C-alpha positions, 0 to 999 in steps of 0.5 A, a space after each residue: 235589260 234588267 240585270 243589276 250588275 250591268 245597269 249602272 254601266 249601261 247608263 254611264 256608257 250613254 254619255 260617251 259613245 264613240 263615232 261610227 267606224 268604217 266597216 270592212 267588206 267581208 260581210 253583206 248588209 244585215 237582214 233582220 228577222 223578228 224574234 221575241 222580246 229582248 233576245 239575248 243569245 243565238 245558237 246555230 245548228 241543223 234542227 230539222 235534219 236537212 243539213 242547213 244551219 237553223 237558229 235558236 234564240 233565247 228571249 230574255 223578256 218573253 221567257 221563251 225560245 225562238 226557232 227559225 228554220 233555214 230555207 237552205 240559202 241563208 234566209 229563214 222562216 218565221 219564228 216559232 216560239 217555245 216556252 222556257 223559264 223566267 229570264 231566258 238568256 242563254 241557249 245552246 244546241 246539242 244532241 242531249 238524248 242520243 237520238 241524233 237530232 239537236 236539242 236545246 238547253 236554256 239558262 233562265 236567270 230569273 227562275 234559277 233553272 235550266 230548261 231542256 227542250 228535246 227535239 221531236 226529230 223535225 225541228 219542233 220541240 217537246 215542252 221544256 223540262 227544268 232543272 234547278 241550278 244556282 242563283 242567277 244562272 247566266 250562261 251554259 256550255 255543253 259537252 261530255 264532262 264525265 267520259 260516258 259519251 253523252 252531253 252534260 251541262 255546265 252553268 255559271 251562277 252569277 250571284 253564287 260565284 260558282 258553276 253547276 255541273 249537271 250530268 246527263 243520265 243518258 237520255 236527256 235528263 240531268 242530275 245536279 252533280 256538284 258546284 265549283 267555286 270560281 271568280 266573282 260574278 261569273 258570266 260566260 263558260 266554255 268547255 274544252 280539253 285544255 290540258 290535252 288529257 282527253 277530258 273536257 275542262 272549263 273556262 269561266 269569265 268572271 265579270 267583277 273579278 276581271 279574270 278567267 277561271 280554269 277548272 281542270 277535269 279529274 277525268 270523271 266529271 269532277 273538277 279541281 279548284 279553279 286557277 285564275 288568269 287576268 283578263 280585261 275589265 268586266 269579262 262576260 264571254 269566253 270562247 276557245 279554239 287553237 288560235 296560234 296553230 300549235 294544236 292546243 286550245 287558246 282563249 278569247 274573252 270579251 271585256 264589257 267594260 274595257 271595250 276589248 278582247 283578251 287573247 290568252 295563249 295556251 302554254 300547252 298544259 292548260 296554263 296560259 300566257 298573260 292576256 293580250 288585248 285587241 280593241 273591239 266596239 263599245 261594250 262587247 258582250 259576246 265573242 265567237 271564233 271561226 275561220 272567216 277569211 279563207 286563210 285557215 286561221 280562226 278569227 274573232 267576232 264580237 257583238 258590241 252592245 253600245 256601238 250597235 255593231 259587230 267587230 271582226 278581228 282577222 287572225 294573222 296566223 300566229 294568234 295575233 290579230 289585226 285591227 277590227 272591221 265593224 259591221 252595223 247591226 240593229 240596236 243593242 247587239 247581245 250575241 254573235 254566232 258563226 256558221 255557214 248559213 247559205 251553204 257556200 262553205 264559209 262562215 256567216 254571222 247571226 247577231 241578236 239585238 235586244 232593243 229591236 227584238 231581232 236576229 240579223 244575218 250577215 252573209 260572208 262574201 268571201 270565196 266559199 272554198 279557200 283558193 276558189 277564186 272563180 267561184 266554180 266550187 273547185 280549186 284548180 288551174 283556172 284559179 291559179 291563172 287568176 292568181 298569177 295574172 293578179 300577182 303583185 296587186 295592192 290596195 284592195 280590189 285584187 281578184 287573186 286576194 284570197 286572204 282579204 288582206 288587200 293584195 295578192 302575194 305569196 300568202 295567197 299562193 300558199 292558201 290556193 296550193 293548200 286547197 288544190 283539188 278541193 271541190 273538184 270532180 
């Protein structure tokens, strides 16, 4: 890694690494796949039209993107490489040209531009087209910002303390629309309708000012002045989802220097309650949100750069989170992405590791369909029988424990009944 802002922090961290934590059992051991040099970001989407989640990895030191196609069972083909810009650090996937296949967008922090690689329709990609942005672009997010039903780009510019918005011309080419000031040294960015007015807003994690900027959309792809909310120390990544089941999107922020995750719950109008922090590993560099344990509540995962692991924090169902479980990875994990990779309906982990030039896959070992306790793909009377026979089990290893909290109780019955009949003929 050669980013100046984090260099000193990484050196200091080597003096005080914590002991290794015991891991949970929700995920299997990591299986690594070789990619380029210093992989810094991974994204998951079906790239070749076979309905399985494939991988795209941005490689910081080899200035390219690795594409790994899924064999259909959570194993992957050998990397194929496509040139990007200088210092490729962030990759995102979406249909950018309206032809119903998934394209790539890459932020290149040393060449101050964004690469767009259009899909040929079969998981191979045309040569990049590049678009200039601000100084040291670090992260990008994709979404329809101007309401014309095509996918636009928002890019954080670390050295300029702003965000570039690039509007799609409708066929996968882009025009730099405007830049908007945010906090000091912005890293992560997320696109989400935060104020429930049916247009897409921005949330930005600002490393040096220790806060999150909210930029509300005026409805046409222009944005109001940012409003800031405190986070932990050194926020670098932000993700959005409804964490407390009140039907508005909340924020989760990975705080690199305070070794934790901030959760900011939405008041319903794009204002946010004070952040609540939850311990993660050492120097969490990425946060992702997905339902991981079959209880229908979105959970958190962080890639922890200096403790060589991933933290999983399970949602209690109300936007609060239990203590982390940790899962070992290769050295210096930089990014975690979550999606179903082995076609069993639950979300797995993909984690890039900068030191080992790899992306590791950790498959989810929970029941595929919530409530399907016998694994036959159908939630029915047989599963209810298993749960009732196991009723009152505590201390882990409970066959009726759907929500992975170590016992079988009323909560598990609620999950099963909520999914009754799912997957059945």
